[in-house]
C-alpha positions in Angstrom: -64.3 79.8 27.7 -68.0 78.7 27.7 -69.5 76.2 30.2 -72.0 73.5 29.5 -73.5 70.9 31.9 -75.0 67.6 30.9 -77.2 66.6 33.8 -79.2 63.6 35.0 -78.1 61.0 32.4 -76.7 57.5 32.8 -73.1 58.0 31.8 -70.5 55.4 30.8 -67.6 56.0 33.2 -64.9 53.4 32.6 -66.6 50.0 32.6 -69.7 51.2 34.6 -72.8 53.1 33.7 -74.1 55.4 36.5 -76.1 58.6 36.8 -74.0 61.7 37.0 -73.4 65.2 35.8 -70.6 66.3 33.4 -69.3 69.8 33.4 -67.7 71.0 30.2 -65.5 74.1 29.8 -64.1 75.1 26.4 -63.2 71.9 24.6 -62.8 69.6 27.6 -64.7 67.8 30.3 -63.5 69.5 33.4 -65.4 67.6 36.1 -67.6 64.5 36.5 -70.2 64.4 39.2 -70.2 68.1 40.0 -72.8 70.0 42.0 -75.9 70.9 40.0 -76.4 74.4 41.4 -75.2 76.6 38.6 -76.5 79.1 36.1 -74.7 78.0 33.0 -76.4 76.3 30.1 -77.3 72.7 30.6 -78.7 69.7 28.7 -81.2 67.6 30.5 -80.1 64.0 29.9 -82.7 62.4 32.1 -83.6 59.0 30.8 -80.8 59.0 28.3 -77.4 57.3 28.0 -74.4 59.6 28.0 -71.6 58.0 26.0 -68.2 58.9 24.6 -68.3 60.1 21.0 -67.6 57.5 18.4 -64.1 57.4 16.9 -64.4 56.0 13.3 -61.1 54.8 12.0 -62.3 53.7 8.5 -65.3 55.2 6.7 -65.6 55.7 3.0 -69.3 56.4 2.8 -68.3 60.0 1.8 -67.5 58.6 -1.6 -71.2 58.3 -2.3 -71.6 62.0 -1.6 -68.8 62.7 -4.1 -70.2 60.2 -6.8 -73.7 59.1 -5.9 -73.9 57.4 -9.3 -71.1 56.2 -11.6 -69.9 59.1 -13.6 -72.0 61.7 -11.6 -69.6 63.9 -9.6 -70.4 66.5 -7.0 -68.1 69.2 -5.6 -65.9 67.8 -2.8 -66.8 70.6 -0.4 -70.5 69.8 -0.8 -69.7 66.1 -0.2 -67.7 66.8 2.9 -70.3 69.0 4.5 -73.0 66.5 3.9 -70.8 63.6 5.1 -70.0 65.6 8.3 -73.7 66.0 9.0 -74.3 62.3 8.5 -71.3 61.4 10.7 -72.3 63.7 13.6 -75.9 62.8 13.3 -74.9 59.2 14.0 -72.7 59.9 17.0 -69.3 60.0 15.2 -67.3 62.8 16.6 -63.9 61.8 15.2 -64.0 60.6 11.6 -61.2 59.3 9.4 -62.1 59.6 5.8 -60.6 56.5 4.2 -59.4 57.7 0.9 -58.2 55.2 -1.6 -55.4 56.3 -3.9 -55.3 53.6 -6.6 -53.7 53.1 -10.0 -57.3 53.7 -11.4 -58.5 56.9 -12.9 -61.8 58.3 -11.7 -63.1 58.3 -8.1 -60.0 56.7 -6.6 -57.4 58.6 -8.8 -54.5 60.7 -7.8 -56.3 63.9 -8.6 -59.2 62.9 -6.3 -56.9 62.0 -3.4 -55.0 65.3 -3.7 -58.2 67.3 -3.9 -59.8 65.5 -1.0 -56.7 66.0 1.2 -56.6 69.7 0.4 -60.3 70.0 1.0 -60.1 68.3 4.4 -57.2 70.5 5.4 -59.0 73.7 4.4 -62.5 72.8 5.7 -61.6 71.3 9.1 -62.4 74.4 11.1 -66.0 74.5 9.7 -66.7 70.7 10.2 -68.4 69.5 13.4 -66.6 66.2 13.6 -62.8 66.1 14.0 -62.1 65.1 10.4 -58.9 63.3 9.5 -57.2 61.8 6.5 -56.8 58.0 6.3 -54.9 57.2 3.1 -55.5 53.8 1.7 -52.6 53.1 -0.6 -53.0 50.5 -3.3 -49.6 48.8 -3.2 -49.4 48.4 -7.0 -49.7 52.2 -7.4 -46.0 52.5 -7.3 -46.1 55.8 -9.2 -47.6 57.5 -6.1 -44.8 56.4 -3.7 -42.6 59.5 -3.7 -45.6 61.9 -3.3 -47.0 59.8 -0.4 -43.6 59.8 1.3 -43.7 63.6 1.1 -47.2 63.7 2.6 -46.1 61.5 5.4 -43.1 63.5 6.3 -45.1 66.7 6.1 -47.6 65.4 8.7 -50.6 65.4 6.2 -51.6 61.8 6.7 -53.3 60.7 9.9 -53.6 57.0 9.2 -51.9 55.0 6.5 -53.2 51.7 5.1 -51.7 49.2 2.7 -54.3 47.8 0.3 -53.7 45.1 -2.3 -56.8 44.5 -4.4 -54.8 43.3 -7.5 -55.8 39.7 -7.3 -59.4 40.5 -6.6 -59.4 43.0 -9.5 -58.1 40.4 -11.9 -60.6 37.8 -10.6 -63.4 40.3 -11.1 -62.7 40.6 -14.8 -64.5 37.3 -15.2 -67.5 38.4 -13.2 -69.7 40.7 -15.4 -71.5 42.6 -12.5 -68.3 43.3 -10.6 -66.4 44.1 -13.7 -69.1 46.6 -14.8 -69.0 48.4 -11.5 -65.3 48.7 -11.5 -65.2 50.0 -15.1 -68.0 52.5 -14.5 -66.0 53.9 -11.5 -63.0 54.5 -13.6 -64.8 56.1 -16.6 -62.8 53.9 -19.0 -64.0 51.7 -21.8 -63.8 47.9 -21.2 -60.8 47.6 -23.5 -58.9 50.5 -21.9 -59.6 49.1 -18.4 -58.3 45.6 -19.5 -55.1 47.2 -20.9 -54.6 49.2 -17.7 -54.9 46.1 -15.5 -52.5 44.1 -17.6 -50.0 46.9 -17.3 -50.3 47.3 -13.6 -50.0 43.6 -12.9 -46.5 43.6 -14.4 -45.3 45.8 -11.5 -45.7 43.0 -8.9 -41.9 42.4 -8.5 -41.5 46.1 -7.4 -44.2 46.1 -4.8 -42.4 44.6 -1.8 -39.6 47.1 -1.9 -42.1 50.0 -2.3 -44.1 48.8 0.8 -40.8 48.7 2.8 -39.9 52.3 1.8 -43.4 53.6 2.6 -43.5 51.8 5.9 -40.2 53.2 6.9 -41.4 56.7 6.0 -44.6 56.2 8.1 -42.6 55.0 11.1 -40.3 58.0 10.8 -43.3 60.3 10.8 -45.0 58.4 13.7 -48.1 57.7 11.5 -50.0 54.6 12.6 -50.3 52.0 9.8 -53.0 49.4 8.9 -52.9 46.4 6.5 -56.2 45.7 4.7 -57.8 42.3 4.1 -54.9 40.2 5.5 -55.3 36.8 4.0 -53.0 34.7 6.2 -51.0 34.8 9.3 -47.9 35.0 7.1 -49.2 38.2 5.6 -50.1 39.7 9.0 -46.6 38.8 10.3 -44.9 40.4 7.3 -46.7 43.6 7.8 -46.2 43.5 11.6 -42.5 43.2 11.0 -42.7 46.6 9.3 -44.5 48.3 12.1 -48.0 47.8 10.9 -49.8 47.1 14.1 -53.5 47.4 13.0 -55.1 44.5 11.1 -58.0 45.8 9.1 -60.7 43.3 8.1 -58.6 40.0 8.3 -60.4 37.6 6.0 -60.3 34.5 8.2 -60.2 33.5 11.9 -56.7 32.1 11.6 -55.3 35.4 10.6 -57.3 37.3 13.3 -55.9 34.8 15.9 -52.4 35.6 14.8 -53.1 39.3 15.2 -54.6 38.9 18.6 -51.7 36.7 19.9 -49.4 39.6 19.0 -51.7 42.2 20.6 -52.4 43.9 17.3 -55.5 46.0 17.0 -58.1 44.1 14.9 -60.7 46.1 12.9 -63.9 44.7 11.6 -66.8 46.5 9.9 -69.7 47.5 12.0 -72.1 46.9 9.1 -71.1 43.3 9.3 -72.4 43.2 12.8 -75.6 45.0 12.0 -76.4 42.8 9.0 -75.5 39.6 10.7 -72.5 38.8 8.5 -70.1 40.0 5.8 -71.5 41.1 2.4 -68.4 39.3 0.9 -69.1 36.1 2.7 -65.9 36.4 4.8 -65.6 36.5 8.5 -68.6 37.2 10.7 -67.7 40.1 12.9 -70.0 39.3 15.8 -68.3 35.9 16.1 -64.9 37.5 16.1 -66.1 39.9 18.9 -67.4 37.0 20.9 -64.1 35.2 20.6 -62.1 38.2 21.6 -60.7 38.6 18.0 -62.0 42.1 17.3 -60.9 45.2 19.1 -62.3 47.9 16.9 -65.5 48.3 14.8 -65.5 50.9 12.0 -68.3 52.4 9.9 -66.7 51.0 6.7 -69.4 52.1 4.1 -72.3 53.1 6.4 -72.2 55.8 9.0 -75.1 54.6 11.2 -73.5 51.2 11.6 -71.2 51.8 14.7 -74.0 53.0 16.9 -76.3 50.2 15.8 -73.6 47.5 16.1 -72.7 48.3 19.7 -76.4 48.1 20.7 -77.0 44.9 18.8 -74.0 43.3 20.4 -75.5 44.2 23.8 -79.0 43.1 22.8 -77.7 39.8 21.5 -75.8 39.1 24.7 -72.4 39.1 23.0 -71.0 41.9 25.2 -72.3 44.3 27.8 -73.1 47.7 26.4 -70.1 49.2 28.2 -67.7 46.8 26.6 -69.4 47.0 23.2 -69.2 50.8 23.2 -65.4 50.6 23.8 -65.1 48.9 20.4 -66.2 52.2 18.8 -64.8 54.7 21.2 -61.8 54.1 23.5 -60.3 51.2 21.5 -60.2 53.0 18.1 -58.8 56.1 20.0 -56.0 54.0 21.3 -55.3 52.4 18.0 -55.0 55.8 16.3 -52.8 57.1 19.2 -55.4 59.7 20.3 -55.0 59.8 24.1 -57.4 62.7 24.6 -60.7 61.0 23.7 -62.7 57.9 23.7 -63.8 58.1 27.4 -65.7 60.4 29.7 -63.2 61.7 32.2 -62.0 65.1 33.5 -59.2 66.5 31.3 -60.3 64.7 28.1 -61.8 66.2 25.0 -65.6 66.8 25.4 -66.9 64.4 22.7 -70.2 63.2 24.0 -73.3 61.4 22.6 -76.7 61.3 24.3 -78.7 58.3 23.2 -82.3 57.3 23.8 -82.1 53.5 24.3 -85.8 52.9 24.8 -85.7 50.6 21.8 -82.5 48.6 22.5 -81.9 47.6 18.9 -82.8 51.0 17.5 -80.9 53.5 19.6 -81.7 57.1 18.8 -79.2 60.0 18.9 -80.7 62.9 20.9 -77.7 65.2 21.2 -74.0 65.3 20.2 -71.3 67.5 21.7 -68.0 67.7 19.8 -65.0 69.4 21.3 -67.3 71.1 23.8 -69.7 72.4 21.2 -73.3 71.3 21.0 -73.4 70.3 17.3 -76.5 68.2 17.1 -79.8 68.3 19.0 -83.1 66.6 18.1 -85.1 67.7 21.1 -84.9 71.5 21.8 -86.6 71.1 25.2 -83.5 69.2 26.4 -81.5 72.5 26.3 -82.1 74.4 29.5 -80.7 77.6 31.0 -80.6 76.4 34.6 -79.8 73.3 36.4 -82.1 70.3 36.9 -82.1 71.0 40.6 -83.1 74.7 40.0 -86.0 73.7 37.8 -87.2 71.3 40.4 -87.1 74.0 43.0 -89.1 76.4 40.8 -91.6 73.7 40.1 -92.0 72.9 43.8 -92.5 76.5 44.7 
């Protein structure tokens, strides 16, 4: 068991930020505010914020590493390693790769979902972030139901989301730019894509029963569930009745209010906060945060966004930084059922981010510790072999 000290930083402890020292042994924080007289390795966090690692419930930016251009594929192991570096470099120490298994061929096909799941399972030991599998099931993909139930019962799925993009897909057929992107992603011709959509649409009458069976399987396996893009309180209520307690990107305030009234977790995209609004023209996330209608922010399609969003909320006066950081640390940890992380406290997993907040809207990651291991460091002089107190004594002498 190795020891590591993080010394002299302003640490987020509960709802307060105060200067202290963290002692890490193995994978855990074993003490907060310990004596600095030690000979174990330490990180000088003077002038820096010391924050819990970011827990990202929904991120699909890894898809761009798999297919950076339509029809241009790269090996999944290469994509996962690069995505891991990006995630950790932006303070994300627990990452749920949101993998869409659709009725489409191509990037969101059955083969890709299978290959990605297998790659995550095999590569976890060599990845710096705790990498988990968030399966986004397109509800019209009824052919996948039995295999997904098997995955759930075998404990291979860490989060399970219900997606229904059928109406938007049909609507996009009349919009040349959106249609072109969708067709390119599948690798089909325009005519073949049209035929596929027409065939899938006819499955609508079988979808509700399929959702019910899958929700039952997820409950039996104790897998947390999300519903994606809920359009109305009625939709949110229907999913809630099946044990789906996380509302992911509700499209209007009315639906978010229904979720909040029932104490559901409500997820919005951190890029929405950073950019000042939704790229789809839907709900503005910072407004939802200000109204108490957002409990979790996720990277969505851009790994730098959670870090930037928390600091922007603080800079804009929407929330104090301590409360804003909870949206990307302790709250998503609770939503996912991870009781061992999201805060800085003795006995919890040592997932820690050191941030230079000199420029409040442009925070800079200096160091990242994941499960007790220093996995990212931008300033080598911060890593010391003796305590801050010992160095001061030497300097004084």
